[in-house]
N, C-alpha and C positions, 0 to 999 in steps of 0.2 A: 504494500500500500504506500502511496505517496505520503510524505510527512505532513503535507497541508491538506490532505483529503481532496486535492484537486489534481486533475491530470492535464498537463500542458502539452498540446500537440501543435507542431509546426509543419506546414507543407511548403515546399519550395521547388520549383523547376529551376535547377541550377545551370542548365544549358552547358553541361560539361563539368563533372565533379572534379577532375584533376585541375582544372583552371581555378576553381574557387578554393581548393585546398592549398594551392600555391600562394594564395593571397592570405586572408586572415580568417578562414572558415573556422579553424579550431578556436581562435579567440572569440569569435561570435558565438560558437556553440557553448563555450564555457561561461560566457557572460550572460547569455539568455537562459541557459539551463532548461531547455524543454525536456519533457519526459520521453516523448516520441517525436521523431523527425521523419516525415515522409518526403523523400527526394525523388524528383522526376528528371528524365533526360540526363541520366548520370554519365552515359557514354563510356562506361567502364564496367568491370565485373569484379567479383571477389578473387583476390590472389593474396600472396604473402605480404605484399605491400599495403593494399587497401584495407586489409583486416586490422592494421595498426594505425589507421588514420584518425580514429575517433576514441581517444581515451575516455573511459567511463561509460562507454556505450558498446552494445553488441549490434553489429551491422548484419542485416538480412538482405539478400539480393535476389533480384530477378533480372538478369542481364539479357541483352539482346544477342541473338546468334550472329548478328551483323556487327563486326567490330566498329567501335566509335560511333554507335548509333543507339538512340533510345535508352531503354533500361530504367528500372526503378530500384531504390534501396530504402529500407526502413531502419532507422537507428532507434534502439530502445535502451534506456538507462539500465546499467548492470544490475541494479537492485530491484528491477521489475521483472515479472515473469511474462514471457511471451510464448505462446503455443498455438496449436491448431492452425498450422501454416497451410496456405493454399497458394500455389504459384500458377498464375494465369487464370483464364476464364473459359477454358475449353473452346476457344476460337482458333481454328487452324491457321487463319491468316495473321491475326495479331499476336498470338502467343509467342511465336519465335522472336518478336520484337521486344519482349520483356516489358509489357505495359501495365500489369496489375499484380500486386502482392497483397495478400490478406492474412491477418493474424489477430489473435486475441491478446489484449493487454489490459490488465486491471478491470476486467468485467466489460470491456468494450471490444467489439469486433471492428478492426480498422482496415479499411480497403484503400490502398494507395494506388492511384490511377494516373496514368499518362495517356490520355486519349489521342488518337491520330489526328493530324491536321488534314483537312480536305484538299488542300493545295489551291493555288491561285486559279488554275483552270479546272478545278473541281475533279481532278483526275482520281482522287481517292475518296470522293464523297460516298460512293457505294460501299467501299470498305469501311469508312468511318461509321456509316449507319449500321453495318453488320456488326461492328465492334460494339456500338452502343446497345444494340439489342442483346448481344451476348452478355454485356455487362449487366443489363437488367435481369437476365436469367440467373446470372451468378449471384447477384445481390438477393434475389428471391430465394435462392437455395441457402444463402447465408442466414436468412431470417428464420429458417426452419425450427431452430431450437430456442428462439426468443432472446438471444443475446443482442443487446442494442448495437446498432451499426453506425459507424461514422465513415463516410466516403470523403476522402481528401485527395486533392490533386489538380492537375491541369486538364480540364475537360475540353479545352479548345473550342468553347462556345461562349459567346456573349449572349446572355439570356434575354435581356430587355433593352429598350432604347437607352435607358439610364446607364447601361453597363458598357457603353463605348462612347467615345467623344464625338464621332461622326456617324451616327446611325444611318442617316439618309444615303450617304455616299457608299455605304457598305451593305446595302440591302440584298444584293445578289452575290456577295462575297463569302468565301469560306469562313466558317466560324460564326456567321450571322445568318445562315440560310434558314428558311422557314422550317425545314424538316429537322434540322439540328435543334433549333429552339423548341419545336414541338416535342421532341424527345425529352428535353429537360422539363417541360411542362408536365408531361406524363409521369416522369420519375418523381417529381415533387408531389403530384397528386396521389401517388401510390404510397404516401406516408412519410415523406422526407421534408425537411425544412432547410432552406438556404440560411445557414447560421449568420452570415454577415448581414444579409438583408433583414433578418429577424430583428436586428438591433439598429440598423442604419438604413434610412429610407431616402437620403439625398444622393445626388449625383456627384461626379468628379472623383470617384474612388475606383482605381484601376489596379491591375496586377501585372499587365504586360504593356511594353512600349516598344515601338520600332527602335532599332539601334541607329537610325539616321540621326545626324547631329541635331541637337536641340529638341527632339521630340519628347523625350522624358522630362526635360526641364520645363517644357510648356504643358506637361501633363496631358498629352494627346494619346490616350491609351485605351485599353480594353480590359474589362474584368472577366477573365477566363479561368481563374483558379478559384477553387471552391472548398468549403467545408459543408457537407450535406449530412445532417444528423436526422436520425429517426424522430418522428414527431413525438413519440412516447417519452423521449428524454430531453425535449427542447427546454423544459424548465430547469434542467441541470446546466445549461449553457451559461457560464459566467461572463464570457466575453468572446467576441470573434472580431479580429481586426487585421488590417493589412500592415505590412512593415515596409513602406515605400522607400524609406531612407537606406534600406539595406541594399548596397550595390554588389556587383559581381556577376549579374545575369541580366537578361532582358526582362525577366520576371522578378517580382518581389515575393517574399514569404507571406503566408497567411497563418495567423496564430489563433488557435482555438483553446479555450480553457473550459473544462467540464468538471463539475463536482462529482466525486466518486461515492 
């Protein structure tokens, strides 16, 4: 059990774990002290070196079969028990890319997700929708025994107009397609709550910015990284907020605190 009876979870698409580790990732990890860290797009896998990158944590991996691409990792503090691991979602297209890792920590079932991008010409839109449907089936299976579920990660979907700086200009673009947004509508209707929107209703809050010069400084972004909690435990959400000042990636972390 955590000493404060609160579980602090952080999700971050790092866009290359080796790059952020070479900077001050360890210092950030030590200073913020999350209990669980869900990392996406790690672009690496477990080996003798990476196993020693995170003092005080045990790292669990679902790496991509394609070197330097995709992959997720979940870090759990050493004093916490993690079990009931599930690697992937039984989707033959996305599973080799290392996109989902599920485990139980302190009475929560945590699903770490890195959803595919549909790409500018929508070349992977069909595969993206196939992944999302497979994710829905996986989450439904995970709910079979009543353990509360938290889905954290990069969904590559801006849900509503308020979730991106230029909604009109992006109506036909990947990540804001009607079918992608409709999937998220359905997922939430099936018993989940967008924890950030549960406590924050105003605009201007984003988690991803283009790496073009000045875009992040002007806050021209998209909110595509989420903490989705089962409605049955939404009253246990203490806070959910973004950490936009955390540099090192084109995404910023999302922090969720849940009472245990």
